[in-house]
N, C-alpha and C positions, 0 to 999 in steps of 0.2 A: 766310528759315532759310538758304538760302548766306552772305548776310551777313553773319550772325552766327558763322556757321562761322567765315570770312574774319578775322572779327574777333577772334574767341576765340582762334583759331589764329595770329595776328598777336602780339595780347599773349602768350600762353604761347611766343614765341620770345623777344619781349623780352624777356620774367623771365626766360629760363634764360641766353642769354646775358649778363646781368647778375649773377645768381648764379654763371656759370661763370670769370667777367673776378676776379670776387673770390673766388672759391675759389680758382684758380692764383696768386693773387700772396700765397695763406694758406701760408704752410711748415705747419700744422699739419694742412692737408688735403692736403696734397702728400704730406707724408711719412706719412702714416694709408694713403692711396693706393699706395703704393710701399714702404717700408719693411718693412711685412709680408710681399705677395707675394717679397721677395730674400731676407726670411730663413728664413719657414718652410721655404720648398724647402732650402734650404743647409742646415737642420737636419737634414730630413731625409738626403739625400747622406752630408752626414757620418757619422750615427748607421749608416747603412747601411754606408757604407764599412769604419766601424771592425769593423762584426761582421762584414762578410765574410773580413777582415784576421785579425781572433781565431779564427774557424772554419774556416780553410783548412785544409787538413789537406798544402798540399802543400811545406809547407817542412819541412825533417830537424828531426826530433824531435828532442834534445839531453835525455839521462837522464843523471846524474853517479850512479854506481853504487857501493856503500860494501860490501865484502864478495862482490867477484865470484868470489876464488876457491873459495865455497863452492856455486856453480851454476856450474859452466860450463858446461853444456849449454842453462840461461836463457839466458844469456850470449848464447851464439852463436847461438841461436834469435831474441833480439833482434834483433842485426846483422843477422840475416840480411833482417830485415824493415824494415831502413831505417834504424833509431833508433843512434844516433848516443851510442857510451855513453862518458862520461868521467871521468876519477878525478875520486871523490868531495872535497867541502872538507873542511876540520880541523873546523868547528862546526857540522852537516847543519843542525841547529833555527835556528840562528843564521844561514847564509847566506840559508835560504827567508824566515828574516821580514827580516831585511835587502832583499829581492829583488833577491840575487846569482843566484839561480837559481830555478825556476819549481817544481823538486822534485829530491828527491834518495832514491833506490832503497834500499835498506839489507837485506841479505840478511843474515838469522842464523848464528852460529856452527853452530846444530846443524840447520841446513835440509838438508845433507846426510843425515844420521842418518834427520830426518824422513820425508825423500822417499823413501830405501832400507826404512822401516819402514811404508809407504805408509801412514802417516798426514801430515796436514795440512799442508805448509810454509809458515813462515811467511815471507812479503816485506812489509816494511813501507813505504808510500810515505809521505813526509815533506811535506808541500804547506801553505799557508795558503789557506783555502777564499775568505778575504774579498780575495785579490785576484783582479780577473776576467780579467785576462790571463794568469793560468797555469791556466784549467779548462780551455782546451783540451788543452795538454800533458799535464796530469794523468789526465783523459778518456782519451786514446788509448794511455797507461799501460796504465790501470787495464782495457782494453779485451784491450788485447797481452796481459796476463796473463793473463786468462780466456780466453783463445782457447789460450793454452800449457796453461793448467790443463785445457781441454777436449780439446785434445790427447792430453795425458799418460792420461786418464781413459779413452780409447778406447782406446788400447794396451793400457792393462793389463789392461780388458776384452778383447779378443781373445786377448792371450798366456794368459788364461784361460778360454778357450774360450766366451766370453759376447757374446751377441750384443750391440755398441752401444744397441738400439733397445730393450733393456728399459730402461733409465733417461731417453726419452723418453716417455712415456706417449700425453701430445697433442703437437703438432704445429702450432703456429699458421703460417697462409703472411698476410701483410696482400695485400690487392689494394685500394689507393686507386688510386679512381677519381678522384680530382683531378687536372686539368692543371695542368701548371706555370703559366699564367696566372692557373688559380683562385687556386693556393697565392701567388702572388704579392699580389691582391686580396684577402686574408685578411691579409695580415701589413703590406698597407699599407692597410689600413683606415683608419687615423690621416688620409690624402689628402682622402676626403670631408668630415672632419671641419672640416679645416683651410679647405677650400674654403667649406664654409659661415659657419667664424667670420669667411673674410674678406670673403666676400660683405655682414657686416653691422659690420666693420673700415671697409672702402675708402671707405666716405659716411659716415659718424660725422658726424665732423667737421662737414664739407658738412652734414648733417642738422639739429644744432644751433646753428650759425652763421645760417643760414637763417631759423631759427627763435625761439630763445631769444638767441641772437646779436644778431636784430637787433633785439628788442624794449629789452634792455639798454642796443643803443645809441642808443635813441630812432631810429631809422630805420624803424623798423616803420610808426609812425602815417602819416610823411610818403609811404609809399610808399601806405597803403592810398587816399589822398586820390585817387591818379593814378586814373584812367577807366581801374581793373582790376579785372575781376570778382575774386572772391574764388576761385573755382574756377581763371580762370587762372593767378591768384598762386601758388594750392598746386602747380599742376599744372608749372607752370614750373620751380620751387622742387624739385618730385619728381624730371625727369628730369635736373634739373643734379646732384641724389644720385644719382640712380642709376647715372648716365656716371660715379660717379668709382668708383661701388660694381664695378657690370659690369668697368671697365679692372679693379681691382685682381684681382679672380676669375679674367678671363682670364689677366693676368697670372701670377697664382699657377700657374697650370694649365701655360702655357708653359714657365716658370722649372723648374718638377717634369721636367718630360719631357727638357728640355735638362739637367738633372743627374743624373736616372739614366742617361743615356747612358755617364759617368764611373762608374756601381757597376757592379763585378762580378757581376750578381745568378747569374750563373751555376753560383756555386761553391756560392750556398748554395739552388741545387738549383729556383732558381724565373723566371720569364719575365716580362716585364711588356712586350708588346710593343704599345704606343699608337702607334697609326696615326694617319693623316690622320682615316680616319669613325670611329676611336672618341674623338679628340680635339673635332670635330664636335658627336657627338652628346654629350659630357660639358660641353662647353659651353651647348648645348639645354639639356640638365635641370636647369642650375646658374644659369642667365640667370633665370627668373624667380624665383628667391628672392630675387635683390638688387634687382629689383621690389617684392616684399614687405618685404623689410628696409628698405628706405628709409623707405618709407610710414608703418613703424610706430616706426620712430625719428623722425619728421615730429610724430606724431601725441602723441607722450609726450614730447619738447620741446618740443611748443608748449603742451602741457597745465603742463607744470613751470613751479615759479614763479620761478626766475632762468637763469642761466647755467650755473653750479655744480651745481645741481638737478638739470637737463638731461643735465648732464656725467657726473655719481651713476646717474640711472635709465638715462640708454642704455648708460652701458658694463656696469651689470648684464646688460642685455638680450643680452648679445653669449654672455652662458652658457647661455641659454634654450635656444638652437636647438642648441647641442652637446650637451643632455640624450638629445635618441632614439639619436645617433653611441653616446653611454656606454651607453645601456640595450641597444642592440645587440651591443655586445660581449659585455657579460653576461650577456644573455637576448636569443640568436637567437631571428629568430619568421621564421616562414614569411609571406613578403609576399602580404599579399590586395589585394582592391579599394579597399577604404574607405582603406589605409596611402596612397593615390598623394592623398586630400584633405588630410592635412596638411603643412602647409609642413616644409621639414626632414627630417622623418622621409620622409616619399616623393624631397625631392631626396639622401637617403643611401640608397638603396636602391638610387634608379637608376642610381648613380654608381657604387657596387660592382659591378654587374649590368655595368655597360659595362666596368669595368676587369679583371674576370675573364672577357669574352668570353661572357656569357648573352647571350640574345636579349632586346634591349629592346622591346616595341611601342609598335607609333605611340600606341596609343589612351592607354598609362602615362604617356608624356611629354606629350599633351596635355592630359589629367587634371589632372597634378600644375602641368602652367603654367595651365592653365585657375583651379584652385582657388588659388592663388600671386596670380594677377594679379585675382580677382574682389575679396580680401581686400582687398588692395592698394588698389583701387578704395574700397571701402567707408572704411579706413582716411583715402583723402583724403577723403572727403564729410565724414566726421566733424571732420576739418583745417578744413579751408574753414568747416566749421561755428560752429568754436570762435572762428575769426577771427570771427566775427560777434559776440562777446562782448565788450564793453569790457574788461571785469575781464581779461580775455585778452589784449588789445592796449595797455593802459595799465599790466598788470602788479597780479599780485593781492597785498592784504599779508597 
């Protein structure tokens, strides 16, 4: 028994070294393992960096005001709150449409008369809602005008001997129990989806090349002639595929953490503190998915009729594990025990909990890992059985 185990281990190592050597010489395999881990975190960092700059309220608010002479008190009130009041352009609508200014505040000539007669005084904000860059400035000006309106309304009530509380029948106080880390985890819910996707993309080309590629190059039959069992052959190819998937997944996680250090999350009211413990938990949580992904890709690629057909099927497989992540964004579910048995779904839930600072039990990690590993072993068994069929080895018409 020990001799058979040693022989099986030696066969697996030999096949694995052969496949790794071939994969490292293949540019497609290297690109799939390295390109996605670098591009995806970079895209996320750039997106949130731009968002923080857009939503930041620290920069001075510049607002061209037309007809400022009709409302000197309002203009002075805005200037006291840091608004840089500028001269209006000759054609406000054209200037906003061309993107020369974010907005133009227009005060009508009837403003003073309407204000004195206790009527709603009209102030127009000329802006272009299709321009994302101007949303922050428009929102800040609108909030300032509402604040000025509320202040004037309170003063009018006090002048007439009426308590300002009569206009506020109900006061709503928000008590948000979410921590900054949990808010960041909700915003960064795409990271688990990226990690799950990379777990499938990282070893995709290796899985195709070691199965359908071997058959199409007519090198699978000579390989099977060697005194190597089908189980050892399948296991060696699977380990090589898993290594690429694991490296790609862990590289994505590390690059993402490094990129997030340059994103000012504090300006967005968020905190994403991924320390060594969190990174280790996330790695442990997502690693078994790479084992399952490699096994299912090899099974599908072995069953495919040709290399191109295998590429088509395996490429479509990438979108299957994303479905649980998207579904959880639309229909949030309370995690239950049975969800830990579903690959991709359990990994998404575990990653979100770790990012949000929620406690993750060892039982949940173990259940998710065992379920994914058992399914991977089952798929490896089915793949080795396929390699015993002549129509699979020599190709099907």
